[in-house]
LOROTOR-541711 format. One record per residue: x, z, y of N, C-alpha, C in turn; residue in one letter. Coordinates in steps of 0.05 Angstrom, whole numbers, padded with zeros to 5 digits, always signed. Example, Ala and Ser with C-alpha at 12.3 -4.5 7.8 and 13.67 -1.06 7.14 Angstrom:
// LOROTOR-541711
+00264+00156-00114+00246+00156-00090+00264+00156-00066A
+00257+00142-00045+00273+00143-00021+00258+00157+00001S
This chain:
// LOROTOR-541711
+00425-00317+00249+00446-00296+00222+00436-00270+00238E
+00427-00260+00245+00426-00226+00260+00397-00226+00230V
+00377-00246+00231+00358-00247+00217+00372-00240+00179F
+00389-00254+00179+00405-00247+00147+00413-00219+00145R
+00420-00225+00153+00441-00188+00159+00417-00159+00162R
+00388-00173+00177+00371-00153+00168+00361-00148+00145V
+00360-00176+00138+00342-00182+00113+00357-00164+00093Q
+00390-00171+00092+00412-00173+00070+00408-00138+00071A
+00410-00119+00093+00407-00084+00092+00385-00083+00076A
+00364-00083+00076+00335-00091+00068+00340-00093+00041I
+00353-00110+00040+00347-00114+00006+00361-00099-00010T
+00401-00092-00004+00409-00074-00007+00404-00038-00011G
+00373-00040-00001+00370-00003-00005+00351-00009-00014S
+00350-00034-00040+00324-00043-00063+00331-00038-00074V
+00334-00018-00108+00346-00012-00134+00340-00043-00150P
+00359-00053-00160+00353-00083-00162+00332-00080-00200S
+00324-00060-00210+00311-00064-00231+00284-00073-00217D
+00284-00055-00190+00259-00059-00181+00240-00083-00172F
+00271-00103-00157+00266-00131-00145+00260-00136-00171L
+00272-00136-00199+00267-00151-00217+00232-00150-00225E
+00221-00126-00218+00191-00120-00229+00172-00138-00193F
+00176-00131-00172+00172-00142-00158+00162-00169-00165I
+00191-00190-00171+00192-00229-00168+00173-00221-00204E
+00172-00208-00221+00151-00207-00239+00121-00212-00232A
+00111-00201-00220+00092-00197-00206+00085-00215-00207A
+00051-00220-00216+00032-00238-00213+00013-00236-00195D
+00008-00216-00182-00006-00222-00155-00012-00208-00138E
-00014-00193-00119+00001-00183-00087+00003-00160-00103G
+00019-00153-00074+00052-00134-00066+00028-00117-00047I
+00029-00090-00054+00021-00067-00030+00043-00051-00028R
+00046-00060-00004+00078-00039+00010+00060-00019+00021V
+00082+00012+00022+00065+00029+00028+00097+00054+00038I
+00090+00040+00065+00125+00047+00086+00113+00044+00105A
+00134+00054+00132+00135+00042+00153+00160+00019+00157D
+00178+00017+00135+00204+00003+00131+00190-00021+00146A
+00200-00057+00143+00188-00070+00147+00201-00091+00113H
+00189-00083+00094+00203-00087+00073+00191-00117+00067L
+00181-00121+00080+00160-00160+00073+00188-00174+00084E
+00201-00161+00090+00230-00189+00093+00246-00175+00069W
+00231-00160+00054+00261-00167+00034+00261-00180+00012L
+00283-00194+00004+00294-00223-00004+00284-00220-00033A
+00265-00240-00043+00253-00247-00066+00264-00275-00077V
+00280-00284-00090+00286-00313-00097+00299-00329-00066K
+00308-00311-00042+00316-00330-00027+00301-00331-00002G
+00269-00321-00003+00253-00318+00011+00244-00293+00020L
+00231-00287+00039+00215-00260+00046+00198-00258+00032P
+00198-00236+00025+00171-00211+00006+00153-00222+00008L
+00145-00228+00041+00120-00236+00055+00118-00263+00053C
+00127-00288+00033+00130-00313+00036+00123-00319+00008I
+00144-00306-00008+00138-00303-00044+00110-00298-00055Q
+00105-00278-00046+00076-00254-00056+00057-00256-00028K
+00032-00251-00043+00017-00243-00020+00016-00212-00015D
+00019-00196+00013+00030-00175+00012+00011-00163+00032V
+00008-00131+00028-00011-00120+00054+00013-00101+00060S
-00003-00084+00078+00015-00058+00082+00001-00033+00090R
+00010-00014+00073-00011+00008+00088+00008+00031+00108I
+00012+00034+00124+00026+00046+00140+00019+00076+00137P
+00051+00087+00127+00050+00115+00121+00042+00136+00154V
+00048+00125+00170+00047+00138+00187+00020+00134+00205T
+00003+00137+00227-00002+00175+00220-00006+00176+00194P
+00000+00209+00181-00010+00216+00165-00040+00209+00155G
-00072+00216+00174-00092+00224+00171-00094+00185+00164N
-00092+00174+00181-00086+00142+00175-00077+00134+00138L
-00066+00144+00134-00038+00137+00117-00070+00154+00080F
-00079+00174+00095-00090+00188+00071-00114+00164+00061V
-00127+00165+00086-00152+00152+00100-00153+00120+00074D
-00127+00107+00085-00122+00088+00066-00118+00082+00046Q
-00084+00101+00039-00083+00101+00011-00107+00105-00009V
-00127+00118-00008-00155+00139-00023-00167+00105-00041S
-00184+00109-00055-00203+00085-00065-00210+00076-00048A
-00219+00043-00044-00237+00044-00026-00260+00033-00032K
-00283+00026-00027-00310+00003-00034-00309-00032-00027P
-00302-00034-00040-00305-00059-00042-00329-00087-00018Y
-00309-00095-00008-00333-00105+00020-00342-00139+00012T
-00351-00143+00008-00363-00169-00013-00368-00179+00013H
-00360-00216+00013-00378-00232+00038-00375-00251+00022L
-00398-00279+00036-00391-00300+00029-00388-00317+00045S
-00385-00347+00035-00374-00366+00055-00381-00364+00078V
-00411-00361+00090-00437-00368+00102-00428-00338+00127S
-00416-00318+00115-00412-00294+00128-00390-00298+00156D
-00376-00324+00146-00356-00326+00169-00372-00352+00189F
-00393-00357+00185-00404-00388+00195-00399-00379+00228S
-00402-00357+00240-00391-00351+00269-00372-00326+00267E
-00352-00343+00278-00319-00319+00299-00327-00307+00314I
-00318-00292+00323-00318-00282+00356-00286-00284+00356L
-00280-00296+00383-00256-00304+00400-00257-00270+00416V
-00246-00264+00426-00250-00245+00445-00218-00246+00466L
-00229-00268+00486-00197-00287+00516-00198-00260+00533S
-00177-00249+00531-00161-00231+00553-00146-00249+00574A
-00147-00277+00568-00134-00287+00594-00131-00296+00609L
-00132-00290+00645-00129-00301+00659-00130-00335+00662K
-00154-00337+00682-00139-00381+00683-00113-00391+00692N
-00100-00361+00704-00069-00381+00716-00060-00367+00696E
-00069-00362+00678-00043-00357+00659-00037-00385+00632D
-00011-00379+00643+00000-00410+00633-00007-00414+00596P
-00015-00395+00586-00025-00402+00551-00054-00392+00555I
-00068-00399+00578-00098-00385+00567-00107-00418+00554S
-00106-00435+00559-00111-00469+00542-00105-00463+00518K
-00085-00451+00504-00074-00462+00492-00100-00456+00466F
-00112-00431+00466-00134-00442+00442-00155-00449+00452F
-00161-00461+00473-00179-00489+00464-00166-00503+00450D
-00140-00514+00467-00130-00545+00454-00129-00550+00423I
-00118-00520+00414-00115-00525+00386-00148-00517+00360A
-00160-00507+00376-00189-00504+00361-00202-00540+00378L
-00202-00537+00389-00211-00581+00384-00205-00594+00382D
-00184-00590+00379-00162-00606+00349-00173-00615+00320G
-00189-00577+00321-00179-00572+00289-00213-00578+00291F
-00230-00584+00314-00255-00573+00308-00275-00599+00293A
-00270-00610+00293-00280-00644+00273-00272-00623+00247P
-00257-00621+00237-00255-00606+00202-00275-00596+00201H
-00280-00568+00229-00297-00541+00212-00324-00529+00226F
-00330-00552+00245-00360-00559+00268-00390-00559+00246A
-00388-00567+00234-00412-00563+00223-00410-00542+00203E
-00394-00521+00196-00400-00492+00182-00384-00475+00191K
-00375-00478+00213-00364-00437+00227-00376-00455+00263V
-00376-00441+00264-00378-00438+00302-00357-00411+00322T
-00345-00417+00336-00330-00404+00343-00342-00393+00365V
-00347-00362+00374-00354-00363+00398-00331-00342+00418R
-00333-00357+00433-00304-00344+00459-00326-00331+00478T
-00320-00304+00487-00325-00286+00504-00296-00272+00518V
-00304-00276+00544-00278-00267+00558-00283-00235+00565R
-00266-00219+00558-00266-00193+00551-00264-00174+00588V
-00271-00170+00606-00263-00167+00624-00242-00120+00626K
-00263-00106+00615-00261-00087+00614-00264-00072+00579N
-00269-00046+00579-00260-00017+00546-00297-00040+00553K
-00315-00027+00576-00348-00042+00555-00355-00059+00555F
-00338-00075+00560-00329-00104+00559-00329-00106+00527D
-00310-00096+00516-00297-00102+00494-00312-00077+00471L
-00332-00062+00483-00347-00048+00468-00375-00054+00452I
-00382-00065+00484-00404-00083+00471-00414-00114+00464D
-00388-00132+00468-00389-00150+00449-00387-00144+00417T
-00378-00130+00413-00368-00120+00384-00389-00111+00380L
-00406-00085+00391-00432-00086+00376-00449-00108+00373N
-00447-00123+00388-00466-00146+00393-00461-00166+00377S
-00436-00174+00357-00432-00182+00331-00429-00167+00312F
-00447-00194+00292-00448-00183+00267-00435-00196+00249E
-00417-00218+00248-00392-00226+00240-00380-00223+00225G
-00367-00224+00211-00340-00220+00184-00315-00204+00197A
-00305-00239+00225-00284-00237+00238-00283-00232+00259M
-00256-00218+00270-00260-00227+00302-00228-00225+00306V
-00221-00258+00318-00196-00253+00337-00195-00245+00370V
-00169-00229+00375-00159-00227+00398-00142-00238+00403F
-00153-00265+00436-00130-00289+00444-00125-00263+00479D
-00100-00261+00473-00087-00253+00508-00062-00232+00492G
-00051-00199+00506-00024-00198+00508-00021-00178+00500H
-00007-00168+00469-00001-00140+00475+00027-00129+00480G
+00012-00097+00483+00044-00091+00492+00049-00055+00476G
+00077-00063+00482+00082-00018+00466+00113-00013+00479H
+00102-00002+00501+00135+00013+00509+00134+00043+00491Q
+00160+00039+00483+00173+00059+00463+00169+00092+00481P
+00159+00101+00464+00143+00135+00461+00113+00137+00482G
+00092+00112+00478+00067+00108+00485+00051+00105+00466K
+00027+00091+00465+00004+00077+00446+00018+00059+00462A
+00010+00043+00437+00001+00010+00445-00026+00002+00452A
-00019-00035+00478-00045-00025+00498-00044-00062+00494T
-00074-00064+00496-00086-00100+00491-00105-00096+00531L
-00085-00123+00534-00087-00122+00562-00115-00141+00566Q
-00132-00136+00585-00156-00150+00581-00145-00154+00607L
-00178-00170+00617-00174-00192+00639-00176-00170+00664L
-00183-00138+00676-00182-00126+00690-00168-00107+00680E
-00159-00094+00656-00150-00076+00651-00127-00072+00626E
-00117-00048+00615-00106-00053+00593-00124-00030+00582S
-00120-00033+00542-00138-00019+00533-00121-00007+00508V
-00123+00029+00508-00113+00041+00480-00140+00033+00454N
-00136+00016+00446-00146+00033+00415-00162+00047+00410I
-00143+00060+00404-00150+00080+00390-00158+00104+00413W
-00163+00101+00439-00197+00108+00452-00216+00096+00446E
-00223+00082+00433-00254+00071+00427-00262+00082+00406L
-00248+00110+00395-00252+00111+00371-00280+00139+00372Q
-00274+00145+00409-00309+00155+00404-00323+00151+00413A
-00324+00119+00413-00352+00111+00425-00368+00099+00401E
-00348+00088+00377-00349+00089+00358-00356+00057+00344R
-00353+00030+00366-00356+00004+00371-00353+00001+00341P
-00367-00026+00336-00377-00041+00311-00352-00057+00311R
-00334-00051+00285-00314-00062+00275-00318-00084+00257I
-00309-00117+00261-00320-00132+00239-00295-00118+00217P
-00304-00126+00189-00284-00117+00175-00252-00135+00163P
-00247-00157+00196-00230-00167+00189-00215-00170+00221I
-00205-00174+00226-00186-00173+00254-00167-00177+00256V
-00159-00205+00263-00141-00222+00273-00129-00226+00309V
-00102-00200+00313-00087-00205+00340-00061-00224+00336L
-00081-00243+00358-00054-00267+00361-00042-00252+00396S
-00030-00238+00389-00015-00222+00418-00005-00212+00408A
+00031-00205+00415+00062-00188+00409+00052-00165+00411C
+00063-00164+00392+00085-00123+00386+00051-00113+00384D
+00030-00122+00370+00015-00102+00360+00014-00082+00332T
+00044-00093+00321+00052-00072+00300+00087-00078+00300H
+00095-00062+00322+00113-00068+00335+00136-00053+00310A
+00149-00076+00307+00183-00048+00283+00192-00029+00297A
+00197-00031+00325+00212-00017+00330+00204+00014+00347D
+00172+00015+00341+00167+00037+00361+00147+00056+00342R
+00125+00070+00365+00116+00093+00345+00095+00095+00327N
+00083+00099+00319+00058+00096+00295+00023+00077+00308H
+00024+00091+00335+00004+00090+00349-00001+00059+00360A
+00007+00035+00340+00002+00011+00342-00021+00000+00353S
-00023-00018+00358-00058-00035+00357-00072-00036+00340T
-00049-00059+00315-00063-00049+00284-00073-00031+00269A
-00064-00010+00269-00060+00013+00279-00094+00028+00273N
-00083+00030+00300-00114+00033+00319-00134+00016+00303G
-00141-00006+00307-00161-00026+00301-00165-00004+00255F
-00152-00005+00248-00156+00006+00223-00167+00029+00226L
-00154+00054+00227-00176+00074+00246-00208+00080+00248S
-00203+00055+00274-00233+00052+00284-00247+00038+00266A
-00242+00028+00235-00255+00023+00216-00253-00016+00203G
-00239-00028+00214-00223-00049+00200-00218-00033+00178A
-00227-00062+00158-00219-00067+00139-00193-00071+00137K
-00174-00091+00154-00151-00112+00143-00156-00121+00171T
-00130-00108+00189-00120-00126+00213-00086-00151+00213V
-00086-00165+00216-00067-00181+00223-00062-00180+00244L
-00026-00162+00239-00015-00151+00265+00012-00170+00264G
+00023-00156+00286+00052-00173+00291+00082-00154+00302S
+00098-00162+00285+00129-00146+00280+00144-00151+00314V
+00136-00175+00320+00146-00184+00341+00141-00201+00363F
+00138-00206+00375+00122-00224+00402+00125-00251+00390P
+00105-00266+00398+00097-00293+00368+00094-00315+00394I
+00107-00328+00388+00099-00356+00400+00067-00364+00415D
+00060-00367+00441+00022-00362+00445+00017-00389+00425A
+00036-00425+00428+00020-00439+00422+00014-00444+00395M
+00039-00437+00369+00045-00418+00346+00026-00412+00339E
+00020-00397+00360+00000-00369+00354-00031-00387+00344A
-00037-00391+00368-00061-00417+00371-00074-00429+00359A
-00047-00438+00350-00046-00462+00316-00064-00449+00303S
-00042-00435+00295-00045-00415+00260-00077-00405+00274F
-00081-00389+00279-00117-00381+00286-00133-00415+00279V
-00128-00431+00297-00149-00461+00287-00137-00469+00252A
-00129-00471+00245-00115-00477+00217-00126-00445+00207R
-00132-00427+00205-00143-00398+00194-00186-00413+00186L
-00183-00415+00208-00207-00420+00209-00219-00445+00193V
-00206-00477+00199-00208-00493+00184-00206-00497+00150Y
-00183-00471+00162-00176-00460+00123-00203-00445+00106R
-00213-00434+00125-00234-00418+00130-00267-00425+00115I
-00267-00460+00127-00292-00480+00127-00283-00500+00100A
-00251-00503+00098-00254-00525+00080-00240-00522+00044E
-00221-00502+00053-00203-00501+00027-00212-00478+00027F
-00227-00454+00022-00232-00419+00011-00262-00449+00001V
-00283-00460-00006-00297-00461-00010-00286-00481-00038P
-00275-00506-00035-00261-00516-00053-00247-00503-00077R
-00232-00485-00059-00218-00461-00076-00237-00446-00104A
-00260-00447-00088-00283-00431-00112-00288-00445-00130H
-00287-00476-00125-00297-00496-00145-00272-00493-00161K
-00252-00491-00147-00221-00504-00170-00214-00477-00184M
-00209-00446-00180-00207-00432-00191-00228-00411-00213F
-00254-00422-00202-00281-00415-00223-00282-00391-00203N
-00282-00376-00185-00273-00352-00179-00275-00347-00161R
-00285-00314-00150-00281-00308-00119-00255-00312-00098S
-00257-00306-00073-00215-00295-00077-00220-00282-00061L
-00196-00268-00052-00196-00238-00044-00183-00251-00015T
-00197-00233+00012-00170-00247+00040-00153-00243+00028W
-00129-00226+00016-00109-00226+00021-00097-00250+00006M
-00111-00261-00006-00099-00291-00012-00103-00302-00005E
-00121-00303+00013-00133-00336+00039-00112-00329+00053V
-00109-00303+00066-00082-00298+00087-00061-00307+00081M
-00054-00297+00062-00019-00300+00047-00017-00331+00048G
-00031-00350+00040-00030-00378+00034-00026-00385+00067G
-00040-00370+00078-00041-00383+00101-00018-00386+00121M
+00004-00365+00114+00020-00348+00128+00046-00374+00106I
+00040-00370+00089+00060-00395+00077+00047-00420+00086R
+00024-00424+00092+00027-00446+00107+00032-00459+00131M
+00039-00437+00142+00060-00434+00164+00078-00433+00169Q
+00100-00428+00145+00128-00432+00136+00131-00454+00128L
+00109-00472+00136+00122-00497+00107+00119-00513+00131L
+00092-00520+00144+00097-00533+00165+00124-00536+00198T
+00131-00499+00193+00157-00501+00213+00190-00519+00201D
+00188-00502+00175+00215-00531+00153+00198-00549+00158F
+00181-00562+00146+00181-00592+00152+00186-00611+00172C
+00174-00586+00204+00189-00596+00235+00208-00599+00240R
+00227-00579+00225+00255-00563+00229+00272-00601+00212R
+00261-00606+00200+00274-00621+00186+00272-00645+00190L
+00245-00654+00199+00241-00683+00222+00255-00677+00245E
+00259-00658+00261+00268-00657+00291+00295-00664+00283R
+00310-00653+00258+00341-00653+00264+00349-00671+00250D
+00323-00700+00233+00342-00730+00226+00336-00727+00195G
+00333-00712+00184+00338-00706+00164+00323-00712+00146H
+00280-00725+00154+00269-00750+00143+00262-00754+00158I
+00234-00780+00157+00226-00785+00184+00195-00791+00177D
+00182-00789+00194+00152-00776+00201+00139-00790+00170R
+00139-00807+00164+00128-00817+00136+00137-00804+00109N
+00163-00783+00105+00165-00767+00086+00155-00725+00097V
+00158-00743+00119+00140-00701+00131+00116-00707+00118Y
+00102-00721+00133+00063-00725+00121+00072-00714+00085K
+00083-00736+00075+00087-00728+00041+00099-00706+00038L
+00121-00700+00053+00124-00665+00037+00115-00648+00050A
+00096-00650+00073+00073-00626+00084+00057-00634+00064H
+00040-00658+00051+00021-00658+00037+00036-00648-00005L
+00048-00650+00002+00061-00638-00027+00066-00613-00026H
+00072-00592-00005+00072-00563+00001+00050-00553-00001G
+00027-00569+00018-00012-00560+00012-00014-00551-00013N
-00009-00575-00025-00016-00578-00051-00009-00551-00076M
+00021-00551-00078+00034-00529-00082+00022-00500-00066S
+00027-00497-00060+00013-00466-00038-00012-00462-00046I
-00039-00484-00043-00069-00484-00046-00072-00479-00074N
-00061-00489-00087-00063-00490-00126-00052-00461-00140T
-00037-00449-00127-00024-00423-00132+00001-00420-00144G
+00011-00452-00144+00041-00457-00148+00072-00433-00149Q
+00074-00414-00155+00096-00403-00164+00107-00405-00148D
+00126-00422-00140+00151-00431-00121+00146-00447-00105S
+00122-00465-00096+00117-00479-00083+00145-00489-00063P
+00156-00475-00045+00190-00482-00030+00203-00481-00048F
+00205-00479-00076+00228-00491-00094+00219-00523-00098E
+00186-00520-00101+00173-00555-00106+00174-00568-00081D
+00177-00559-00057+00178-00569-00037+00213-00592-00036V
+00230-00568-00033+00250-00582-00043+00257-00593-00059I
+00258-00602-00080+00250-00619-00105+00231-00642-00104A
+00224-00638-00082+00208-00667-00074+00223-00679-00059F
+00233-00655-00032+00258-00676-00020+00273-00684-00032L
+00279-00670-00047+00308-00680-00070+00303-00714-00077M
+00287-00727-00086+00280-00741-00096+00275-00770-00075E
+00273-00760-00054+00268-00769-00028+00300-00775+00003H
+00332-00766-00015+00345-00762-00008+00360-00739+00003D
+00337-00724+00006+00349-00698+00018+00365-00691+00003V
+00395-00678+00011+00409-00671-00001+00389-00626-00012D
+00412-00620-00025+00403-00603-00041+00396-00569-00021E
+00435-00570-00016+00433-00548-00005+00420-00555+00021K
+00434-00575+00039+00416-00575+00069+00393-00571+00066L
+00380-00584+00045+00347-00574+00053+00349-00541+00059A
+00353-00528+00037+00351-00507+00039+00374-00481+00058K
+00384-00496+00067+00398-00485+00102+00370-00491+00120R
+00359-00514+00115+00348-00510+00136+00324-00496+00129V
+00309-00488+00106+00289-00468+00103+00301-00441+00111L
+00323-00440+00102+00335-00407+00120+00326-00410+00156R
+00336-00428+00161+00324-00427+00184+00311-00433+00204L
+00292-00449+00183+00258-00444+00192+00248-00417+00184A
+00251-00400+00172+00236-00376+00161+00250-00354+00186T
+00282-00359+00188+00294-00344+00211+00271-00339+00237A
+00260-00370+00250+00252-00374+00262+00216-00381+00260N
+00216-00366+00249+00174-00382+00247+00165-00356+00243S
+00137-00357+00263+00121-00335+00272+00108-00327+00240T
+00113-00343+00226+00097-00329+00200+00119-00296+00187A
+00140-00299+00187+00159-00273+00185+00158-00250+00208I
+00129-00254+00230+00121-00236+00257+00102-00225+00242S
+00082-00233+00221+00056-00228+00211+00053-00216+00190Y
+00036-00189+00202+00039-00166+00179+00005-00164+00166L
-00001-00165+00140-00030-00159+00139-00028-00124+00134Q
-00049-00123+00135-00049-00091+00142-00069-00083+00130M
-00071-00059+00119-00099-00046+00102-00108-00056+00075G
-00114-00061+00078-00138-00061+00050-00152-00082+00044R
-00138-00130+00043-00139-00138+00049-00153-00152+00023P
-00140-00139+00001-00150-00149-00025-00175-00135-00034E
-00184-00111-00018-00213-00096-00023-00237-00115-00014T
-00222-00140+00002-00255-00155+00008-00252-00181+00008I
-00275-00186-00014-00278-00191-00034-00295-00227-00029I
-00282-00254-00021-00301-00275-00007-00311-00297-00028V
-00333-00294-00030-00346-00306-00050-00370-00338-00035H
-00365-00351-00064-00380-00378-00056-00412-00373-00044P
-00425-00376-00028-00450-00371-00027-00479-00377-00044D
-00484-00391-00064-00491-00389-00090-00487-00367-00106E
-00455-00364-00113-00452-00340-00128-00455-00317-00119G
-00458-00307-00092-00459-00293-00082-00491-00281-00076H
-00490-00306-00077-00536-00289-00075-00543-00291-00109A
-00530-00301-00125-00539-00292-00145-00526-00265-00161K
-00497-00258-00149-00498-00231-00156-00501-00212-00157A
-00514-00211-00111-00535-00195-00098-00564-00185-00113G
-00575-00208-00129-00604-00214-00143-00594-00197-00166K
-00565-00191-00182-00577-00181-00210-00574-00148-00193Q
-00552-00156-00178-00551-00111-00180-00570-00099-00164A
-00587-00120-00145-00612-00107-00137-00635-00110-00161S
């Protein structure tokens, strides 16, 4: 109910003709605002679910000017993701410290031959800087706790100390183009502009996946493991299917929709509306709809459920509940993910030869 009221207030602040323009958009949407317009209702679902969405923050002003200006494209190939760095900042006694290992081990059979996930435990600021400088890959993931007290800069808790990412700029560490923050409040909706996500953008990241609210640790770990699997398996197949390269905005946008699909199907099964067999079929149907770029994948899933004796109104009500409780609506694509192009390895090599 709280989510519904907030979403209604956001939607009511946007002119109706502008909503029609957004609904008709074929490609991604760039939000230039500090307001959480990602929850804007578009055909019954948040904008961040219906479209591929990125955000450029308006404050601080220097970051805004930098992010809104023309950006050179970053060209990556699938092999640039052959090693992914996980910065682990959880103590052994922390109840959530094993969730990443469990999730990655579960998906490892699907990506182990293509992607190596290297985990480094970071004790302090100097550890963090040294680890970043030694890593030459395209994506880094932070696994730990985040915080943002009102009126202060946000921090990430390392093993021995908390660190303010804004303070790293003087050290000029190498920041990969893609940063995934699997931590709470890395771009909190009701704090100041000195968020961790903004800090990484200021330090040189091209795009940062931040969190508006606290996120469930187990679901966050699963999200990252599935993202690695998506990079290893879906991206090469999508290259062949669409006969083109992909933007990182597309890759992450689809991942966020996949998270909601899982939460939706799980809630239907948990509440006894579908059995395990229908769960698997519905999930597969939704996967295909999302990954083939259908305009309204959740409408497709609901139509499929109706064919399996699930009432339409009930399915839509459960989808609204699943959306309001899903970590999918807490994630934000910050910065300029549309300027990161992921090419197939062979095609990228040919493009490089032609350019040289």
